[in-house]
N, C-alpha and C positions, 0 to 999 in steps of 0.2 A: 642421570638426564636418563629420556628412554632411550633402547638403542632401537632399530628396528627389528620387531617381533615376527614380523612373517615367517609362517612357518620351513618354505625352500629356502630358504637365507644359510650359509653355513658359516656369515659373517663375523669375528668375533673380533671386540673393540679392546684398543688397550688400554691405558689407563682411560675414565673416561677426564680426569683433572689433567692438565697441564702438569704435575708434578715438580719439575725441574723449572728451570731456570727458562726456558723456550715459553716466550708466549703462544696461546692459542689464535687461529683464523678458523673460521666458519667461512666455508667454499662454497658453492652452487656447482653441488657435478652431479649433471644429466647426463655424462657419462658420454658427452662429444669431445672431439676435438681441444676446444675451445677450452669448455670448464675441466678438464681434465691435464692441459697444458696450465691453465693457472692451478691449480693444484699444487702440479711438481713445483712453479714457482713459486707459490707460499712457502711451501716446505723447504727451498731453495735460500729462501732469504729467512729462514732460522722459524718457522712458523712451524708448533704443531696443529696439525689438518683435524679439522674437526668438519666431518663431510655431511652437508644437507642435499638430501636428494629429493625431488617432488611429483609423485602422479599427477594429474592433473587433468586422466585422459586424453592425452595425447594417441597419434593413433601407434607410434611406436615405441608405447610407455613399457613394454614388459620387456624389451631387446633392451632399453636406455636402461633401465633399473640392473641387469644382469650386468651390464658393459659398469655400470657406475657401483657395482659392490664388486668387481676385478679388481678395478682400479682401489679400490677403499682396501682391498688385500696388500695389491702390488707397495704402496704406500705405507702399511700400519699405522693407519691413521687411529686418533687418539678417541674417535668416536664416529660412530653411521647411526645420522638418523634421517628412514625416510618417514618422509608423510604424504599424506594419501589425502585429496580434495579434491573432489568434482566439481565444484560451485565456477570456474572457468570454461569447462567445457558444458554447464548446463547454462551459462550467460550465449558464448556459442558463438557464434559471426567472424571464427579462423576455421578454413580446408583442415589445422590440428586437429581439432574436437568436435568437428560436428561433420558427418559419415554422408548427408546428404551435400557437403559441398567439395569440390573437385583441386586436389594438390595439383598447383597450375607445374607446367613444364619448366626448366631450368629460362631465365632470361637474367644472365651476366650483369646487361647494362640498363637492366629495370631501375626507374626511377620513382617509379611511383610505392604505394605500401600494399604488399602482395594480399594475397589469400590467407594467409599461413601469418599472418602478425596475429597473438591474442591480447587482445584488448590492454591494456595496463599492465601485462603477465609481469613485468620484472617485479613494480611497485607490491605486488604480490609476495612474491619471492624474497626479495627482499627485504619486507616485514618480516615475513616466518622467519628468516634468518640474523635479522637484528635479536628476535626474542631468546635467538637460539645461543646466540653470542651473549646476549647479554646476563642468562640464568648459565652462562659458562665463565663466564669473567672472560671471555676473550677477549682480542685487542681489536680485532681487524674481520673486514666481512670480502672475500674476493667474487668478483665477477668476472667472468670472459667475454663481456662483448669489446665489440673491435669494432676499427673504420669502416669496415662494408658493410659494419651493419645500420650506419645512420639514416641511409638515405626510405632506408626500409621502416625502420623500426624504429620511431619516435624515442625509447624510454629506454635507450641502448647511447641516447648523444651524452655527449661529456655534461651540456648544462641540462641534466633527467638527472643523472649520478653528485651536481654540485648540489641541484637543489632537496635530491634525500638525505644525502649528508649533513643541510640543514636541520631536516624531520628526525632527523637524528639524533645529534647535539641537544636538540630543543625536546624530543619524546622520550627520553630515557631519563631514568637517576642522574643528578649531578656529579657525582662521584663514576661515574659509569661515560670510558671514553672509549668512543668505535669508529676506527674510520674505514671509512668506503673503499675497499681499496679494485683498483681499473685498473692492473700493469698497464693492457693490448690497447686500450684506447683510444689511442694513436698510432697504431698499428693494421697492416692488412692480414687478410687469414694466412697468407704466405711467409710473411714477417712471423704468425704463430705458429704453423711451423717449422721454421727451418730454427726458433727458439725451441720447441718439442722434442724437435731432435736433440740440438743439444744440452739441455737436459733430461733426454736419452729416455721419453713418452713411451710406453708401449699402447702405441699410437694401432696397433691390429685387435686390440681389446676394446675402443672406441665407437662409437657408431652416432652416426650424423642425419641420416636419410629421414625424411619427412613423410613418404610412403612402406617402405616395406622394412619388416624385421631380419629378413635374410633371404640372399645376399641384397645388398642395396640398390635403388633403381637406377642409380647412375643418369639421372634426367631431370629430377626435381633442383629446385633450390641450391637445396645443402650441400647434393651431390656436385651438383657444379660447380659450386665457391671450393669444395675439398678438393674434388680433383685439379680442377684448374690451381690450387697453391702448391700440389706436389707435387704437377706435371711441370710449374713453372722452374720451380727446383730439379730438376730432372731424377727425383724421385719416385717409386714406385709407391703410390696407396696397397698399404698391406690387406686391408679388409676387402672381400670378398663384391664384384657386382655385377647384375646381371648382366652390362654394356657397361665400359667405358671410353666414351663420347671423348675426341678431346678438347679441351677449353683453353687454350692458349695456341697462337702458332702454327698450329697441324700437330701438334705430340700430341703422343698416345701415353 
């Protein structure tokens, strides 16, 4: 299997096959707190982690890649595959990939689809993950989507993952069995942060900001939901922010 071949990576994979009796699982590892927690969850469930990181022209792709590599080393993953694809940026229609669009300020009560929505992104990423899983004989693909994504991102809803599971079942070899695992799909961001703390996830090596490589802006939707989760738990988010607004009960 081809691993990350970019020259600035010092990541060294372990055995690229599962080798022992532990099943393998591909984890979509963006470098954010949700995907990192789900990677630790996969390991806790007994899987060897095959990390798949995608760079698709998002504003913070360099910082996300740096974080994903660090997490991969921390987890001692079986393999780290980086896929660069420009088609989502070429398609556009998202403030994450289009420099002419503005990343909106946080609105944690927003119910409409935000400008940060990348059209049908998860279908694109899951397709690559399933290809990777089938090629490496992995038994599962783990995704970090959660319940607070539902209103803004239609490709984060349980019905979407159920439908994609049927696509996987129909579109892979007859002997292939790959489960789409979304362990936090019914949980909140706060519950993910709590689970991550239980699993000793190194949140200081994760990144969520939609706008900046460092420090995090503290005012976009991704920063707001992340800060709110830590604030609800009474735990200080360990990454650096340009500002740390209170998003719950006036707590800083």
